[in-house]
N, C-alpha and C positions, 0 to 999 in steps of 0.2 A: 544766507553767507553775507558777511560784510564785504562791501567793496575793498579791494587791496588799498593798501595806503602806497603813495608816491613818496619817495625819499630823494631828495636831491642831495647828489652825490658831490661833496666839495662845494655845495651851491648848483647853480645852473651851469655847469662848469663846461657844458658845450657851447656856450654862447660868450661867457665872460670869464676872466682869469680865475682859476680855482682857489678856492679857500679866502676868497676877496670878500669885503663887504659887499662890492658890486655884483658878485655871484650870488651870494646869500640874498639880497635884495630882489634881485630878478626871480629868484626862486620863491620868495614869498608873493610876487605878484603873478606868480603862474598858478597859484593856490596850491602848494605842495601841502602835503600831511606832516612831513618833518624835514629835518635837514641831517646831513652826514657831513661830519667834519675830522679834523686830525689834529691832535695837541702834542707839543713838544715842549721843552723847557729850556729857557735861556740860561746863560752862565750866570746872572743875576736873580734866578729864581721865578721869572715870570712865564706863565702859561701863554704860548702864542699858538696859533693856527696855522699849521704848514704840514704838507704831506711827507716831503722827504727830510732827511737828516741834515742836508746840506742845502743852502740857499741857492746853488749855482743854476738849478734847472728852470726856475721860477722867478728869478730875482735877475738884477743888473750886477749883484754881488757874487762871492765865492765864499765857503767856508762853512764850518759845521755850526750849527745853532746852539751846541752845548758850549761852544767856545765864545758865542757872542754876547753882548749885554741887549737889552731891550730897546736903548737909543742906538746901538749899531743896527740893529734889526728893524727899525722904523726909518731908518735913513735910506733904505733900499727901496728900489721901483719894482713892485710885483706885479705891474700891468701889461709895460711896453712888450715882454716876451710874447703875449699872446695877440696883442694888437696895439698899435700906438695910440690909439683912442682912450686907452686905459693907462695912459703915462702917470705915474704919480700914484696910483693905486698902491697900497700898503698891505703888509702884512698885519691881520688883525690880532690882537688879544682874545682870549677866551672871553674875557668881561666885555670887550666891545661886541662879539658877537651876541652875546647874553641879553646885552642891553638893547641891541637891534630887536630881539624876538619878544623880551619881556612881556608878559600879560596875553601872549598868544596861546592857543592849546596845541601846540607843535611836539610832535616827537623828536629829540635831541638825540641823535646816535652819534657819539663822541668816540672816535677811535684814540686809544691809548698807544702812541707809539714808542713803546717802550722796549725796543730792539730793533738793530743791534745795538743802538745806544740805550743805555740804562739810566733813567731819569728817577732818582730817589725822591719820593715825595709827590709825584707826579698824580698818583691815585688820589691822595690825600687832600692836595691843592685843588683838583678839578672838582672833587665831590663838595669842598667847602664854597667853591664858586657857585655851582649848581645850587647848594642851599641859600645863599647870599641871594640869589635871585628867585628863590622859590621856585626852583624848575626840577627839583632831584626826582619827583614822582612822573615827570615827562621824558626821564632821560633813559636810554640804555648805553652802558660804556662796554665798549666792545674793543677786542685787540686779538691779533696774532699770536700774541705772548700770552697765554692762559695762565701763567704766573703772575701777570699783572691783574687778572680778574681774582683771582685768589686774594690779592692784597686789596682789592675794591671790598671783598666782602669782610675782611678784617675791620676794615675802615668804618663800613656801614653794611650790615647785612641786608638793608632794605633796598639797597641800589640795585635795579636790574642789571644784568651783565649778558653780553652776547659772545659766543666764539664764533671767530672769523678762522675759515680755513679753506683750502684749495682742494684738497684731495676728494674722491668720492667716498665719504665715510659711511659704512654701514650702521644703520639705528644710531645716528649722532646724537639723538636725545638722551641716550643712556650715558653717554659720555659727558653730555652738557651738564645732567644733573649730578654727575659726579662732582663736577667743579662748580656746581651751586648756580650755574648760568640759568637763565629763563627765556633766552632767545637765541636762533641759529642762523649764522650769516656766511651761508657756503658761496663759493666761486659759482657764477652763472652755469658752467658747463658741467659742474659737478651734481646738478640737482636733477633727480628722477622722481617719478609721481610718487611711487611707494613711499619713498622718504619723506615727502611734503606730508603725506596722508598720516604716516606713523608719527611725526613731529607734531601734527596738529591734535591728533588725537590723544597724545601725551601732555597736551596743554603747553606747549612751546610756540612761540612766533617765529616764522621763518621769512627773512628778508635776503633773497639773494644780491649779490653783486656781480659787474657792473652793467647793467641791463639796457642796452643802449639802441638795439635794433628791435623795430615793429615786430618781426615773426618771432623773437624771442619773449618779448612782452606778452604776445598772445597764449604762447604755450604755457609760460608761468602763472598767467591769469587762470587760464583752465585747469592747472595742476592744484589752484587754491591757496597758493602762497599768500602771507599775511601782508605783504607788500614786498616793493623792489627798490634797489638803489641805483639810481640814473642821473646821468650826465645831462638827460634831455625830459625834464618832467612835463613838457608840453606834450610830447609825443604820448608818453604814457595817459595822460588826462585825456587827450583826443581819444585814444581807444575806448577808455572807459567810458566816456559819454556818448560815444559813435554805438 
């Protein structure tokens, strides 16, 4: 059995402000197998990396990303809310993150935040940037909006997609296959051994989120998940090495 992959959730976000270059850089130092990040689109059509549809929680600004230009986004402080040591940290563009990791054999789990705000062209632009950096084969595009995953397949059927969900779905690989996905990304507490076994036997990868406590990491490792998405990659690495 392959060793489970460790995917840094919004970077090493337990230690540095989420979805920033500081958090992604620390994750790389921790030896992660991949990065998870969220993409949205500015008013002037730039793909930026931020979880919330509004900037209020993770910056010193306020407002909807869809109503702001990239210049306005870049004027914000995206670090001080977490710790004053990160004052001046910026919301990165997707291109900046891809430039940080180019040439590395990392899984890039990019969540398309296409809901409740709809960003026409988000899928196409995200795929275009992955191809620009020759990283499309290393990527999984995931979303809670599975219509967005259908759009990914229209743009490029070869791009891997993953269904994000919260509920305790029965045989989720059946549904995943129906929407053309290759990966299953369930909420931590909806994962049961029979689901993991069935998914793996049906040739799907399984990446639960967001796994931060060691007791949960141990349970999921024993279930045989492909990997896990965590704010604390070092904890998972320590368990695997131990």
